[in-house]
Gaussian input, Z-matrix of N, CA and C with variables (Angstrom, degrees):
# hf/3-21g

backbone

0 1
 N
 C     1     B1
 C     2     B2     1     A1
 N     3     B3     2     A2     1     D1
 C     4     B4     3     A3     2     D2
 C     5     B5     4     A4     3     D3
 N     6     B6     5     A5     4     D4
 C     7     B7     6     A6     5     D5
 C     8     B8     7     A7     6     D6
 N     9     B9     8     A8     7     D7
 C    10    B10     9     A9     8     D8
 C    11    B11    10    A10     9     D9
 N    12    B12    11    A11    10    D10
 C    13    B13    12    A12    11    D11
 C    14    B14    13    A13    12    D12
 N    15    B15    14    A14    13    D13
 C    16    B16    15    A15    14    D14
 C    17    B17    16    A16    15    D15
 N    18    B18    17    A17    16    D16
 C    19    B19    18    A18    17    D17
 C    20    B20    19    A19    18    D18
 N    21    B21    20    A20    19    D19
 C    22    B22    21    A21    20    D20
 C    23    B23    22    A22    21    D21
 N    24    B24    23    A23    22    D22
 C    25    B25    24    A24    23    D23
 C    26    B26    25    A25    24    D24
 N    27    B27    26    A26    25    D25
 C    28    B28    27    A27    26    D26
 C    29    B29    28    A28    27    D27
 N    30    B30    29    A29    28    D28
 C    31    B31    30    A30    29    D29
 C    32    B32    31    A31    30    D30
 N    33    B33    32    A32    31    D31
 C    34    B34    33    A33    32    D32
 C    35    B35    34    A34    33    D33
 N    36    B36    35    A35    34    D34
 C    37    B37    36    A36    35    D35
 C    38    B38    37    A37    36    D36
 N    39    B39    38    A38    37    D37
 C    40    B40    39    A39    38    D38
 C    41    B41    40    A40    39    D39
 N    42    B42    41    A41    40    D40
 C    43    B43    42    A42    41    D41
 C    44    B44    43    A43    42    D42
 N    45    B45    44    A44    43    D43
 C    46    B46    45    A45    44    D44
 C    47    B47    46    A46    45    D45
 N    48    B48    47    A47    46    D46
 C    49    B49    48    A48    47    D47
 C    50    B50    49    A49    48    D48
 N    51    B51    50    A50    49    D49
 C    52    B52    51    A51    50    D50
 C    53    B53    52    A52    51    D51
 N    54    B54    53    A53    52    D52
 C    55    B55    54    A54    53    D53
 C    56    B56    55    A55    54    D54
 N    57    B57    56    A56    55    D55
 C    58    B58    57    A57    56    D56
 C    59    B59    58    A58    57    D57
 N    60    B60    59    A59    58    D58
 C    61    B61    60    A60    59    D59
 C    62    B62    61    A61    60    D60
 N    63    B63    62    A62    61    D61
 C    64    B64    63    A63    62    D62
 C    65    B65    64    A64    63    D63
 N    66    B66    65    A65    64    D64
 C    67    B67    66    A66    65    D65
 C    68    B68    67    A67    66    D66
 N    69    B69    68    A68    67    D67
 C    70    B70    69    A69    68    D68
 C    71    B71    70    A70    69    D69
 N    72    B72    71    A71    70    D70
 C    73    B73    72    A72    71    D71
 C    74    B74    73    A73    72    D72
 N    75    B75    74    A74    73    D73
 C    76    B76    75    A75    74    D74
 C    77    B77    76    A76    75    D75
 N    78    B78    77    A77    76    D76
 C    79    B79    78    A78    77    D77
 C    80    B80    79    A79    78    D78
 N    81    B81    80    A80    79    D79
 C    82    B82    81    A81    80    D80
 C    83    B83    82    A82    81    D81
 N    84    B84    83    A83    82    D82
 C    85    B85    84    A84    83    D83
 C    86    B86    85    A85    84    D84
 N    87    B87    86    A86    85    D85
 C    88    B88    87    A87    86    D86
 C    89    B89    88    A88    87    D87
 N    90    B90    89    A89    88    D88
 C    91    B91    90    A90    89    D89
 C    92    B92    91    A91    90    D90
 N    93    B93    92    A92    91    D91
 C    94    B94    93    A93    92    D92
 C    95    B95    94    A94    93    D93
 N    96    B96    95    A95    94    D94
 C    97    B97    96    A96    95    D95
 C    98    B98    97    A97    96    D96
 N    99    B99    98    A98    97    D97
 C   100   B100    99    A99    98    D98
 C   101   B101   100   A100    99    D99
 N   102   B102   101   A101   100   D100
 C   103   B103   102   A102   101   D101
 C   104   B104   103   A103   102   D102
 N   105   B105   104   A104   103   D103
 C   106   B106   105   A105   104   D104
 C   107   B107   106   A106   105   D105
 N   108   B108   107   A107   106   D106
 C   109   B109   108   A108   107   D107
 C   110   B110   109   A109   108   D108
 N   111   B111   110   A110   109   D109
 C   112   B112   111   A111   110   D110
 C   113   B113   112   A112   111   D111
 N   114   B114   113   A113   112   D112
 C   115   B115   114   A114   113   D113
 C   116   B116   115   A115   114   D114
 N   117   B117   116   A116   115   D115
 C   118   B118   117   A117   116   D116
 C   119   B119   118   A118   117   D117
 N   120   B120   119   A119   118   D118
 C   121   B121   120   A120   119   D119
 C   122   B122   121   A121   120   D120
 N   123   B123   122   A122   121   D121
 C   124   B124   123   A123   122   D122
 C   125   B125   124   A124   123   D123
 N   126   B126   125   A125   124   D124
 C   127   B127   126   A126   125   D125
 C   128   B128   127   A127   126   D126
 N   129   B129   128   A128   127   D127
 C   130   B130   129   A129   128   D128
 C   131   B131   130   A130   129   D129
 N   132   B132   131   A131   130   D130
 C   133   B133   132   A132   131   D131
 C   134   B134   133   A133   132   D132
 N   135   B135   134   A134   133   D133
 C   136   B136   135   A135   134   D134
 C   137   B137   136   A136   135   D135
 N   138   B138   137   A137   136   D136
 C   139   B139   138   A138   137   D137
 C   140   B140   139   A139   138   D138
 N   141   B141   140   A140   139   D139
 C   142   B142   141   A141   140   D140
 C   143   B143   142   A142   141   D141
 N   144   B144   143   A143   142   D142
 C   145   B145   144   A144   143   D143
 C   146   B146   145   A145   144   D144
 N   147   B147   146   A146   145   D145
 C   148   B148   147   A147   146   D146
 C   149   B149   148   A148   147   D147
 N   150   B150   149   A149   148   D148
 C   151   B151   150   A150   149   D149
 C   152   B152   151   A151   150   D150
 N   153   B153   152   A152   151   D151
 C   154   B154   153   A153   152   D152
 C   155   B155   154   A154   153   D153
 N   156   B156   155   A155   154   D154
 C   157   B157   156   A156   155   D155
 C   158   B158   157   A157   156   D156
 N   159   B159   158   A158   157   D157
 C   160   B160   159   A159   158   D158
 C   161   B161   160   A160   159   D159
 N   162   B162   161   A161   160   D160
 C   163   B163   162   A162   161   D161
 C   164   B164   163   A163   162   D162
 N   165   B165   164   A164   163   D163
 C   166   B166   165   A165   164   D164
 C   167   B167   166   A166   165   D165
 N   168   B168   167   A167   166   D166
 C   169   B169   168   A168   167   D167
 C   170   B170   169   A169   168   D168
 N   171   B171   170   A170   169   D169
 C   172   B172   171   A171   170   D170
 C   173   B173   172   A172   171   D171
 N   174   B174   173   A173   172   D172
 C   175   B175   174   A174   173   D173
 C   176   B176   175   A175   174   D174
 N   177   B177   176   A176   175   D175
 C   178   B178   177   A177   176   D176
 C   179   B179   178   A178   177   D177
 N   180   B180   179   A179   178   D178
 C   181   B181   180   A180   179   D179
 C   182   B182   181   A181   180   D180
 N   183   B183   182   A182   181   D181
 C   184   B184   183   A183   182   D182
 C   185   B185   184   A184   183   D183
 N   186   B186   185   A185   184   D184
 C   187   B187   186   A186   185   D185
 C   188   B188   187   A187   186   D186
 N   189   B189   188   A188   187   D187
 C   190   B190   189   A189   188   D188
 C   191   B191   190   A190   189   D189
 N   192   B192   191   A191   190   D190
 C   193   B193   192   A192   191   D191
 C   194   B194   193   A193   192   D192
 N   195   B195   194   A194   193   D193
 C   196   B196   195   A195   194   D194
 C   197   B197   196   A196   195   D195
 N   198   B198   197   A197   196   D196
 C   199   B199   198   A198   197   D197
 C   200   B200   199   A199   198   D198
 N   201   B201   200   A200   199   D199
 C   202   B202   201   A201   200   D200
 C   203   B203   202   A202   201   D201
 N   204   B204   203   A203   202   D202
 C   205   B205   204   A204   203   D203
 C   206   B206   205   A205   204   D204
 N   207   B207   206   A206   205   D205
 C   208   B208   207   A207   206   D206
 C   209   B209   208   A208   207   D207
 N   210   B210   209   A209   208   D208
 C   211   B211   210   A210   209   D209
 C   212   B212   211   A211   210   D210
 N   213   B213   212   A212   211   D211
 C   214   B214   213   A213   212   D212
 C   215   B215   214   A214   213   D213
 N   216   B216   215   A215   214   D214
 C   217   B217   216   A216   215   D215
 C   218   B218   217   A217   216   D216
 N   219   B219   218   A218   217   D217
 C   220   B220   219   A219   218   D218
 C   221   B221   220   A220   219   D219
 N   222   B222   221   A221   220   D220
 C   223   B223   222   A222   221   D221
 C   224   B224   223   A223   222   D222
 N   225   B225   224   A224   223   D223
 C   226   B226   225   A225   224   D224
 C   227   B227   226   A226   225   D225
 N   228   B228   227   A227   226   D226
 C   229   B229   228   A228   227   D227
 C   230   B230   229   A229   228   D228
 N   231   B231   230   A230   229   D229
 C   232   B232   231   A231   230   D230
 C   233   B233   232   A232   231   D231
 N   234   B234   233   A233   232   D232
 C   235   B235   234   A234   233   D233
 C   236   B236   235   A235   234   D234
 N   237   B237   236   A236   235   D235
 C   238   B238   237   A237   236   D236
 C   239   B239   238   A238   237   D237
 N   240   B240   239   A239   238   D238
 C   241   B241   240   A240   239   D239
 C   242   B242   241   A241   240   D240
 N   243   B243   242   A242   241   D241
 C   244   B244   243   A243   242   D242
 C   245   B245   244   A244   243   D243
 N   246   B246   245   A245   244   D244
 C   247   B247   246   A246   245   D245
 C   248   B248   247   A247   246   D246
 N   249   B249   248   A248   247   D247
 C   250   B250   249   A249   248   D248
 C   251   B251   250   A250   249   D249
 N   252   B252   251   A251   250   D250
 C   253   B253   252   A252   251   D251
 C   254   B254   253   A253   252   D252
 N   255   B255   254   A254   253   D253
 C   256   B256   255   A255   254   D254
 C   257   B257   256   A256   255   D255
 N   258   B258   257   A257   256   D256
 C   259   B259   258   A258   257   D257
 C   260   B260   259   A259   258   D258
 N   261   B261   260   A260   259   D259
 C   262   B262   261   A261   260   D260
 C   263   B263   262   A262   261   D261
 N   264   B264   263   A263   262   D262
 C   265   B265   264   A264   263   D263
 C   266   B266   265   A265   264   D264
 N   267   B267   266   A266   265   D265
 C   268   B268   267   A267   266   D266
 C   269   B269   268   A268   267   D267
 N   270   B270   269   A269   268   D268
 C   271   B271   270   A270   269   D269
 C   272   B272   271   A271   270   D270
 N   273   B273   272   A272   271   D271
 C   274   B274   273   A273   272   D272
 C   275   B275   274   A274   273   D273
 N   276   B276   275   A275   274   D274
 C   277   B277   276   A276   275   D275
 C   278   B278   277   A277   276   D276
 N   279   B279   278   A278   277   D277
 C   280   B280   279   A279   278   D278
 C   281   B281   280   A280   279   D279
 N   282   B282   281   A281   280   D280
 C   283   B283   282   A282   281   D281
 C   284   B284   283   A283   282   D282
 N   285   B285   284   A284   283   D283
 C   286   B286   285   A285   284   D284
 C   287   B287   286   A286   285   D285
 N   288   B288   287   A287   286   D286
 C   289   B289   288   A288   287   D287
 C   290   B290   289   A289   288   D288
 N   291   B291   290   A290   289   D289
 C   292   B292   291   A291   290   D290
 C   293   B293   292   A292   291   D291
 N   294   B294   293   A293   292   D292
 C   295   B295   294   A294   293   D293
 C   296   B296   295   A295   294   D294
 N   297   B297   296   A296   295   D295
 C   298   B298   297   A297   296   D296
 C   299   B299   298   A298   297   D297
 N   300   B300   299   A299   298   D298
 C   301   B301   300   A300   299   D299
 C   302   B302   301   A301   300   D300
 N   303   B303   302   A302   301   D301
 C   304   B304   303   A303   302   D302
 C   305   B305   304   A304   303   D303

   B1=1.4363
   B2=1.5282
   B3=1.3067
   B4=1.4577
   B5=1.5163
   B6=1.3317
   B7=1.4587
   B8=1.5245
   B9=1.3244
   B10=1.4547
   B11=1.5264
   B12=1.3357
   B13=1.4557
   B14=1.5261
   B15=1.3263
   B16=1.4587
   B17=1.5268
   B18=1.3280
   B19=1.4592
   B20=1.5214
   B21=1.3141
   B22=1.4626
   B23=1.5295
   B24=1.3362
   B25=1.4662
   B26=1.5267
   B27=1.3183
   B28=1.4603
   B29=1.5230
   B30=1.3069
   B31=1.4648
   B32=1.5227
   B33=1.3191
   B34=1.4553
   B35=1.5219
   B36=1.3202
   B37=1.4566
   B38=1.5232
   B39=1.3195
   B40=1.4536
   B41=1.5239
   B42=1.3235
   B43=1.4660
   B44=1.5248
   B45=1.3277
   B46=1.4519
   B47=1.5288
   B48=1.3295
   B49=1.4630
   B50=1.5236
   B51=1.3328
   B52=1.4628
   B53=1.5288
   B54=1.3307
   B55=1.4653
   B56=1.5319
   B57=1.3161
   B58=1.4637
   B59=1.5249
   B60=1.3325
   B61=1.4613
   B62=1.5257
   B63=1.3288
   B64=1.4613
   B65=1.5287
   B66=1.3189
   B67=1.4684
   B68=1.5242
   B69=1.3327
   B70=1.4669
   B71=1.5240
   B72=1.3322
   B73=1.4610
   B74=1.5260
   B75=1.3210
   B76=1.4684
   B77=1.5263
   B78=1.3257
   B79=1.4594
   B80=1.5243
   B81=1.3174
   B82=1.4613
   B83=1.5270
   B84=1.3202
   B85=1.4621
   B86=1.5234
   B87=1.3145
   B88=1.4627
   B89=1.5216
   B90=1.3169
   B91=1.4666
   B92=1.5273
   B93=1.3308
   B94=1.4638
   B95=1.5231
   B96=1.3278
   B97=1.4655
   B98=1.5229
   B99=1.3220
   B100=1.4686
   B101=1.5256
   B102=1.3446
   B103=1.4630
   B104=1.5273
   B105=1.3235
   B106=1.4609
   B107=1.5202
   B108=1.3175
   B109=1.4634
   B110=1.5230
   B111=1.3293
   B112=1.4615
   B113=1.5253
   B114=1.3177
   B115=1.4469
   B116=1.5161
   B117=1.3179
   B118=1.4606
   B119=1.5283
   B120=1.3241
   B121=1.4589
   B122=1.5268
   B123=1.2963
   B124=1.4657
   B125=1.5284
   B126=1.3030
   B127=1.4623
   B128=1.5159
   B129=1.3347
   B130=1.4675
   B131=1.5302
   B132=1.3258
   B133=1.4696
   B134=1.5260
   B135=1.3365
   B136=1.4665
   B137=1.5263
   B138=1.3373
   B139=1.4619
   B140=1.5215
   B141=1.3092
   B142=1.4631
   B143=1.5162
   B144=1.3405
   B145=1.4634
   B146=1.5280
   B147=1.3339
   B148=1.4620
   B149=1.5166
   B150=1.3333
   B151=1.4687
   B152=1.5217
   B153=1.3298
   B154=1.4679
   B155=1.5292
   B156=1.3258
   B157=1.4684
   B158=1.5285
   B159=1.3272
   B160=1.4689
   B161=1.5231
   B162=1.3266
   B163=1.4603
   B164=1.5308
   B165=1.3295
   B166=1.4570
   B167=1.5284
   B168=1.3295
   B169=1.4633
   B170=1.5232
   B171=1.3338
   B172=1.4635
   B173=1.5269
   B174=1.3289
   B175=1.4590
   B176=1.5245
   B177=1.3273
   B178=1.4617
   B179=1.5262
   B180=1.3317
   B181=1.4630
   B182=1.5316
   B183=1.3432
   B184=1.4554
   B185=1.5257
   B186=1.3289
   B187=1.4539
   B188=1.5307
   B189=1.3275
   B190=1.4678
   B191=1.5210
   B192=1.3276
   B193=1.4641
   B194=1.5264
   B195=1.3253
   B196=1.4614
   B197=1.5249
   B198=1.3335
   B199=1.4627
   B200=1.5303
   B201=1.3352
   B202=1.4645
   B203=1.5190
   B204=1.3197
   B205=1.4604
   B206=1.5137
   B207=1.3293
   B208=1.4641
   B209=1.5188
   B210=1.3111
   B211=1.4577
   B212=1.5263
   B213=1.3322
   B214=1.4582
   B215=1.5218
   B216=1.3248
   B217=1.4576
   B218=1.5148
   B219=1.3262
   B220=1.4602
   B221=1.5195
   B222=1.3410
   B223=1.4602
   B224=1.5199
   B225=1.3250
   B226=1.4623
   B227=1.5324
   B228=1.3313
   B229=1.4625
   B230=1.5208
   B231=1.3270
   B232=1.4699
   B233=1.5274
   B234=1.3276
   B235=1.4652
   B236=1.5303
   B237=1.3319
   B238=1.4647
   B239=1.5213
   B240=1.3266
   B241=1.4695
   B242=1.5330
   B243=1.3389
   B244=1.4605
   B245=1.5211
   B246=1.3302
   B247=1.4685
   B248=1.5238
   B249=1.3299
   B250=1.4625
   B251=1.5262
   B252=1.3157
   B253=1.4670
   B254=1.5284
   B255=1.3189
   B256=1.4619
   B257=1.5108
   B258=1.3288
   B259=1.4635
   B260=1.5234
   B261=1.3235
   B262=1.4696
   B263=1.5225
   B264=1.3221
   B265=1.4633
   B266=1.5257
   B267=1.3327
   B268=1.4601
   B269=1.5241
   B270=1.3257
   B271=1.4589
   B272=1.5252
   B273=1.3171
   B274=1.4646
   B275=1.5173
   B276=1.3303
   B277=1.4610
   B278=1.5233
   B279=1.3331
   B280=1.4668
   B281=1.5173
   B282=1.3192
   B283=1.4679
   B284=1.5199
   B285=1.3111
   B286=1.4641
   B287=1.5280
   B288=1.3308
   B289=1.4650
   B290=1.5336
   B291=1.3266
   B292=1.4512
   B293=1.5239
   B294=1.3169
   B295=1.4541
   B296=1.5286
   B297=1.3224
   B298=1.4649
   B299=1.5235
   B300=1.3292
   B301=1.4613
   B302=1.5190
   B303=1.3234
   B304=1.4594
   B305=1.5101
   A1=110.58
   A2=118.21
   A3=120.85
   A4=112.60
   A5=117.39
   A6=119.00
   A7=112.25
   A8=117.75
   A9=120.39
   A10=112.67
   A11=118.59
   A12=121.91
   A13=108.52
   A14=115.09
   A15=120.45
   A16=108.29
   A17=117.33
   A18=121.61
   A19=112.91
   A20=118.38
   A21=121.90
   A22=109.28
   A23=117.83
   A24=119.91
   A25=114.54
   A26=117.76
   A27=119.91
   A28=111.25
   A29=115.46
   A30=121.53
   A31=109.49
   A32=116.26
   A33=121.23
   A34=107.02
   A35=116.23
   A36=120.07
   A37=111.10
   A38=114.91
   A39=121.97
   A40=108.89
   A41=117.89
   A42=119.57
   A43=110.92
   A44=115.80
   A45=121.31
   A46=109.55
   A47=117.61
   A48=120.06
   A49=113.12
   A50=118.20
   A51=120.56
   A52=114.31
   A53=122.15
   A54=118.76
   A55=112.82
   A56=117.23
   A57=120.20
   A58=111.13
   A59=116.60
   A60=119.58
   A61=111.50
   A62=117.38
   A63=120.21
   A64=110.49
   A65=117.15
   A66=120.32
   A67=110.82
   A68=117.38
   A69=120.14
   A70=111.45
   A71=117.06
   A72=120.17
   A73=110.97
   A74=116.77
   A75=119.61
   A76=111.81
   A77=117.13
   A78=120.21
   A79=110.53
   A80=116.81
   A81=121.02
   A82=110.68
   A83=116.52
   A84=120.63
   A85=110.90
   A86=117.47
   A87=121.03
   A88=111.68
   A89=116.54
   A90=119.66
   A91=112.02
   A92=116.62
   A93=118.20
   A94=111.11
   A95=117.94
   A96=119.69
   A97=111.53
   A98=116.48
   A99=120.37
   A100=110.11
   A101=116.27
   A102=119.60
   A103=111.18
   A104=116.65
   A105=120.80
   A106=110.62
   A107=117.81
   A108=121.35
   A109=111.94
   A110=116.65
   A111=120.43
   A112=112.93
   A113=117.11
   A114=120.95
   A115=115.97
   A116=119.03
   A117=120.96
   A118=109.58
   A119=115.05
   A120=118.30
   A121=108.90
   A122=116.49
   A123=124.51
   A124=113.63
   A125=117.69
   A126=119.76
   A127=111.44
   A128=116.37
   A129=119.56
   A130=111.12
   A131=116.63
   A132=119.44
   A133=109.33
   A134=116.74
   A135=119.79
   A136=111.78
   A137=116.36
   A138=119.96
   A139=110.13
   A140=116.80
   A141=119.86
   A142=112.15
   A143=116.45
   A144=119.60
   A145=111.72
   A146=116.60
   A147=120.20
   A148=111.97
   A149=116.12
   A150=119.75
   A151=110.49
   A152=116.89
   A153=119.97
   A154=112.22
   A155=116.57
   A156=118.72
   A157=110.97
   A158=117.91
   A159=120.64
   A160=110.51
   A161=116.93
   A162=120.70
   A163=111.54
   A164=116.73
   A165=120.88
   A166=111.06
   A167=117.09
   A168=120.78
   A169=110.71
   A170=116.81
   A171=120.07
   A172=110.68
   A173=116.82
   A174=121.44
   A175=111.13
   A176=116.87
   A177=120.23
   A178=112.00
   A179=116.73
   A180=120.57
   A181=110.16
   A182=116.62
   A183=120.14
   A184=111.13
   A185=117.46
   A186=120.43
   A187=110.32
   A188=116.94
   A189=120.45
   A190=111.61
   A191=116.90
   A192=120.71
   A193=110.15
   A194=117.38
   A195=120.85
   A196=110.36
   A197=116.93
   A198=120.31
   A199=110.84
   A200=116.99
   A201=119.90
   A202=111.66
   A203=116.72
   A204=119.26
   A205=113.04
   A206=117.70
   A207=118.81
   A208=112.47
   A209=118.01
   A210=120.86
   A211=112.69
   A212=117.36
   A213=119.92
   A214=112.07
   A215=117.79
   A216=121.43
   A217=114.12
   A218=117.90
   A219=120.77
   A220=113.44
   A221=117.61
   A222=120.03
   A223=109.43
   A224=115.10
   A225=121.32
   A226=109.13
   A227=115.70
   A228=119.51
   A229=111.67
   A230=117.47
   A231=120.92
   A232=110.60
   A233=117.81
   A234=121.31
   A235=109.66
   A236=117.54
   A237=120.79
   A238=111.38
   A239=116.04
   A240=120.43
   A241=110.42
   A242=116.66
   A243=120.32
   A244=112.38
   A245=117.11
   A246=120.41
   A247=111.12
   A248=116.29
   A249=120.24
   A250=111.03
   A251=116.51
   A252=120.45
   A253=111.09
   A254=116.95
   A255=120.19
   A256=112.39
   A257=116.68
   A258=120.07
   A259=110.83
   A260=117.23
   A261=119.91
   A262=111.59
   A263=117.89
   A264=120.13
   A265=111.53
   A266=117.02
   A267=120.17
   A268=110.58
   A269=117.72
   A270=120.33
   A271=111.86
   A272=116.54
   A273=120.48
   A274=111.01
   A275=117.39
   A276=119.72
   A277=111.32
   A278=117.23
   A279=119.57
   A280=111.42
   A281=117.14
   A282=120.42
   A283=110.29
   A284=117.31
   A285=120.70
   A286=111.56
   A287=116.49
   A288=120.46
   A289=110.45
   A290=117.10
   A291=119.55
   A292=111.71
   A293=117.93
   A294=120.17
   A295=111.35
   A296=116.53
   A297=119.49
   A298=111.83
   A299=117.81
   A300=120.71
   A301=112.11
   A302=116.39
   A303=120.55
   A304=109.91
   D1=-36.21
   D2=-178.86
   D3=-70.62
   D4=-23.23
   D5=-179.17
   D6=-69.15
   D7=-27.29
   D8=-178.33
   D9=-82.33
   D10=-14.66
   D11=179.10
   D12=-82.88
   D13=130.38
   D14=-176.19
   D15=-122.41
   D16=127.73
   D17=-175.35
   D18=-89.63
   D19=-0.24
   D20=-178.67
   D21=-138.04
   D22=160.97
   D23=-176.24
   D24=-85.66
   D25=5.52
   D26=-174.01
   D27=-97.12
   D28=155.76
   D29=-177.91
   D30=-99.67
   D31=116.65
   D32=174.14
   D33=-96.00
   D34=116.04
   D35=-174.28
   D36=-72.42
   D37=151.81
   D38=177.66
   D39=-91.03
   D40=161.35
   D41=177.20
   D42=-58.58
   D43=139.73
   D44=-175.11
   D45=-133.93
   D46=144.30
   D47=177.24
   D48=-81.69
   D49=-11.46
   D50=-170.98
   D51=-66.37
   D52=-38.33
   D53=177.91
   D54=-61.70
   D55=-40.76
   D56=179.35
   D57=-67.36
   D58=-44.18
   D59=179.28
   D60=-66.02
   D61=-36.69
   D62=177.28
   D63=-65.66
   D64=-39.77
   D65=178.47
   D66=-64.29
   D67=-41.74
   D68=178.31
   D69=-66.88
   D70=-38.82
   D71=178.46
   D72=-65.94
   D73=-40.68
   D74=178.62
   D75=-70.28
   D76=-33.78
   D77=174.52
   D78=-64.07
   D79=-43.13
   D80=177.14
   D81=-61.55
   D82=-43.20
   D83=179.15
   D84=-62.44
   D85=-44.07
   D86=-178.72
   D87=-65.77
   D88=-49.02
   D89=-178.14
   D90=-65.80
   D91=-39.21
   D92=178.79
   D93=-71.78
   D94=-30.06
   D95=173.78
   D96=-64.15
   D97=-41.89
   D98=176.68
   D99=-64.48
   D100=-40.78
   D101=177.85
   D102=-62.09
   D103=-39.86
   D104=179.07
   D105=-65.71
   D106=-42.78
   D107=-179.58
   D108=-64.19
   D109=-30.18
   D110=-179.36
   D111=-92.26
   D112=4.29
   D113=172.28
   D114=82.93
   D115=20.39
   D116=176.96
   D117=-70.24
   D118=145.03
   D119=176.25
   D120=-71.63
   D121=148.85
   D122=-177.88
   D123=64.88
   D124=11.51
   D125=177.13
   D126=-68.24
   D127=-36.85
   D128=-179.57
   D129=-70.48
   D130=-32.96
   D131=177.81
   D132=-66.30
   D133=-45.08
   D134=177.64
   D135=-65.01
   D136=-34.73
   D137=177.87
   D138=-64.60
   D139=-43.00
   D140=176.82
   D141=-63.05
   D142=-41.61
   D143=177.30
   D144=-64.48
   D145=-38.55
   D146=178.44
   D147=-64.65
   D148=-42.88
   D149=179.30
   D150=-66.76
   D151=-43.39
   D152=177.95
   D153=-63.07
   D154=-41.22
   D155=179.21
   D156=-68.07
   D157=-34.16
   D158=175.66
   D159=-64.46
   D160=-46.67
   D161=179.62
   D162=-64.45
   D163=-40.05
   D164=179.26
   D165=-65.53
   D166=-41.04
   D167=177.68
   D168=-64.81
   D169=-41.81
   D170=177.13
   D171=-60.66
   D172=-43.09
   D173=179.62
   D174=-60.73
   D175=-46.90
   D176=-179.69
   D177=-66.89
   D178=-37.35
   D179=178.74
   D180=-65.05
   D181=-43.06
   D182=179.08
   D183=-64.47
   D184=-36.93
   D185=176.48
   D186=-62.15
   D187=-40.58
   D188=178.50
   D189=-63.47
   D190=-41.60
   D191=179.41
   D192=-65.86
   D193=-42.35
   D194=179.20
   D195=-64.52
   D196=-41.38
   D197=178.60
   D198=-62.37
   D199=-42.95
   D200=179.42
   D201=-64.23
   D202=-38.31
   D203=-174.76
   D204=-79.61
   D205=-37.53
   D206=-174.95
   D207=-96.72
   D208=-58.53
   D209=-172.60
   D210=-76.09
   D211=-36.65
   D212=-179.82
   D213=-89.54
   D214=-16.17
   D215=177.02
   D216=70.14
   D217=28.33
   D218=-176.87
   D219=-77.13
   D220=-19.74
   D221=-178.70
   D222=-92.47
   D223=88.02
   D224=177.42
   D225=-73.85
   D226=-179.60
   D227=179.43
   D228=-61.57
   D229=-38.79
   D230=179.80
   D231=-65.26
   D232=-37.65
   D233=178.83
   D234=-68.70
   D235=-43.92
   D236=178.70
   D237=-62.49
   D238=-39.48
   D239=178.22
   D240=-64.10
   D241=-41.38
   D242=178.71
   D243=-66.39
   D244=-39.58
   D245=177.55
   D246=-64.58
   D247=-41.75
   D248=178.86
   D249=-64.33
   D250=-45.45
   D251=179.30
   D252=-63.42
   D253=-41.69
   D254=177.85
   D255=-61.90
   D256=-40.96
   D257=178.96
   D258=-66.95
   D259=-41.86
   D260=178.28
   D261=-64.26
   D262=-40.13
   D263=176.72
   D264=-65.65
   D265=-37.31
   D266=176.22
   D267=-63.03
   D268=-46.58
   D269=178.27
   D270=-60.78
   D271=-41.49
   D272=178.66
   D273=-62.46
   D274=-42.51
   D275=179.75
   D276=-66.26
   D277=-36.56
   D278=177.70
   D279=-67.91
   D280=-39.70
   D281=177.42
   D282=-63.02
   D283=-43.41
   D284=178.66
   D285=-66.20
   D286=-36.49
   D287=178.84
   D288=-64.07
   D289=-47.44
   D290=-179.71
   D291=-72.45
   D292=-29.83
   D293=176.88
   D294=-68.60
   D295=-26.19
   D296=-179.95
   D297=-67.84
   D298=-21.92
   D299=177.18
   D300=-73.15
   D301=-26.46
   D302=-175.90
   D303=-103.95

């Protein structure tokens, strides 16, 4: 019962398998892409599997985030405010980065 009580408005994420699986899927995609470029047989099949596994991992990860935010209620107002501010700062940094070229 004490584990569900939270003394702060922030969401501390639980351990997740998705970062590791995404890294393995992207490694497979990269290595199979190199194999395809160098003309190895079955390189395109592995490339397709790598891309599909990357997309599948992204889909499952997004489902986990949606479940945490809506059904579990982990995204309080303070968390939503932080996500919004982080996204706005990211957009601002990208605009400044591209503006530096011109």
